[in-house]
Structure formats: structure tokens, C-alpha cells
Phi, psi and omega in degrees: 000136178244145177246125177247133180251134182230132174281132184238143181243123177253103182254125181302133178281127180296131179081000180234099179301126179081352180274134183235130170273147186244128171221155179232111185301328182286337185227077187296345174289348178273117174218110181214181178204174177215150183274006169209167175296322179296317181290327178298319178297317175300312179294328175292317174304311182298315179297319178302312183300313180292320178295314178296319177298315178301315178296323177293316180295334177263014179058030177267159173282149173275123183295157174283159180297144172233143174270153179291143178281325178226143182235116179296150177301129178088354178293149176247133177244126177217161181257139178236133179264139175239127177262142176233122177229149179226124183246128174248128177237151178226151180225154178294140181276084176283168178305320181292324178289316181304319179296326178296331185256010180272000000 
């Protein structure tokens, strides 16, 4: 199992009380938000999992963590961990299974 750490920036949306935009400096393709900080954290975790899985399926490398170069006033910066595990299992190729794949 591999653990990846990503710095996530939660920036309050101007004029929208409690709404936070989410960005990940190491993965600029992530752009999501939440209508509360808790929801924004959930959305960040979900987006990170999907992007990392997509990169693995496409045989791309997972980028290393990056810290933000600028932090907007009122923004919250946190690290989120993503665990990556790959399990390989095998079963005997019995006649009934062999027929299913014929």
C-alpha cells in the first residue's frame, strides 16, 4: 500500500457564506467546492481518489505534493492523505469458469 499526501486549499467564496472552493496545487485538474467546510473536505477527498485512480488506470505517474504559492485571505490549507493499494487474486480455472470465458 502506498500513501500519497496532497496539500489542499479551501478558499471561501466571496459573497457566499460558508461556501469553499477547493484546489490542489499538485493536481490542477481538481476544481470542486462545498457548501460547508465539511462538505468541501469530503469533495476534496472524493476528487483526489478519482484523479489518482484515473492516473493509475492510464499508467500515469502520481505527481508529488506541491505547496500553494499564494494563499488567499481566509483560505484554509490542509493535507489530505490518499492510500493506494492494489490486490491481485487468483482462482483455479475450473471447467465451469473456463466455460464462462469461452
